[in-house]
N, C-alpha and C positions, 0 to 999 in steps of 0.2 A: 435137109442137107446134113451130111456128116461133118464132124469137126475137121476131119482130114481133108475132105474136098474143099471146105471153106478156106483152110490155111493154104492150100495149093492155089486157089483161085484169087485170093486177095492181092498178091503182087501185080497180076495182070489187070485186075479191076482198078487198082490205084493208078496204074500207068494210063489206062484208058481215060480216067478222069483228069489226067494232066498233072498228077502229083507224083512225088518220089518217096516221101518219108511218112511213116505211120507207126502207130503202136497198137498192139492187140490187147484186149481185155476180155476176160470171160465173165459174162453176167448171168446170174441165176435168180430170176425174179419170182416172187410169190404174188399172185393175183387173188384177192379174196373172192368168195363165191358171189356170182351175179354182179361183179363190179368191173371197173376199168381203171386204167392208169394211162397217163400221157408222158412220153419221153421226148424231149427236144434234142434233135441230133442233126444240126445243120452242117457241122464239120466232121461228121461221123457216118459210118455205115453200120447197120445192125443186121447180122445174118442169123436167122432162126436155125437152131440146132435141132436135128431130128424132126419129128412130126408131132408136136404137142396136140392133144385132143381138146375139143370143145372151146377153142379160143379163136378170136378174130384179131388180126393185126392189120391196121391200115396206115398207109403213109403216102407221101408224094410218089413213091415208086409202085404202088399198087396195093393189093389185098391178099392176105393169107387167111383162109377160112376153113377150119377143120370141124365145123359144126355140120348139121345136116343140110345146110344150104349148099348148093352146087355152084362153084365158080369155074370159069373156063380154064384159068391157070392160077395156081397158088404162087405168090411171090415170096421167096425166102429172104430177099434182100430189101432193106428199108432204110429210108433217110428222110430228114426233115422233121415234121411233127408226126410222131408215131403214137397211135392210139391202140392200146392192147385191151381187149375185152374178154372176160371170162364168162361164158354163157352157162357154165355148170353150176349145180347147187352145192358144189364142193370147191374149196380153194385149190388152185392149180399152180404148178411151177412151169415157167417157160424159160428156156436157156438160149442165150445169144452169144455170138462172138461179136464184140464191139471193135470196130476199126476206127481209131482216132487219127484223123488226117492232120499231120503236123505242119505241112508247108503253109 
């Protein structure tokens, strides 16, 4: 997803979830080669910016997999316990727009 699309989509998505107030934060994370990290986001939404390669992102909302494994649908929106895996032999950056729900 592009940053522009995410920013346009967020107000409607927050309303769908039954909230009205939120803050946006841009996140640019470095994931080491062949490693993973976990982000806890129970009162937040994380939107993947663009299409990072060789990473897998899994959460309660679904999976985003840009490795050679084929998934039926890549989810760019994540919430809950988010596990980010770098399958590459090189460190990778992954960028998110973080939506912090205030209500």
